N, C-alpha and C positions, 0 to 999 in steps of 0.2 A: 819349264825344270828348274828347281831351285838351284841357286849355287852353291858349292862348298862352305860359304862361311855362314850360310842360312841354315844349312843342312845342320852342322857342327855346333851351333850355337845353343849355348844350355840355356834355355827359359826362365830360369828361377836364379838370378847372379850367385846367392847366397849356396845354390848346389853345386857348382863346379870344383869346391875343396872336396867335399864327399864324392863327387865322382871322380876325383883325379887320385883322391885314396883306395875307393872301388876297383878302378882299374890298375893300381901297383901291386894291391892285395890279389886280384884276377892273376894278372900277368905270375906274380912269385908264386902263383899255383901251381901253374903250369910251365914252370923253371925259364921265362921270359925275364931279360934283364933288362928292366928299364929304366930310364933314367928321367930326372924332371925335362920337362923343354921336348925340345926335338927330339924325334928317334924314328928320322925318317931312313935311318941304315938298317932298319928292321927287315925281314924278310915276308914275304906276302903270308907264308907257312906262321911264323912268329905272334904277326898281326891276326890272323885269322884265329890262333888259340885264346889270345886273349879276348879277343870278342865274344870267342863259341865261349867261352867260360864264364864270360861275365854275364851272358843270354840264360845259361844252364841256372847260375845263381841267381836271376833273376825269376825264373819258371820256378824255380823249387823255393824261394821266398813269396811266390802268391802262394803257389799250391798250399802251400805250409797255414798260412792265412787264410784259408777255405776250411780247413778242417778244426 
């Protein structure tokens, strides 16, 4: 099983900024206050809400691309 550092690594370094903006946008949409850097004070529910919103938006973007 891969360790956390390899799972969380952005494969294309130029994409990190875009992913960070995407994460902040998703957090804003679900009402979670993210800050730059460490966010270890988030509850599991808050972190899951952000991740879930990101997945929802990715699925919508994929589906819209198929039409």
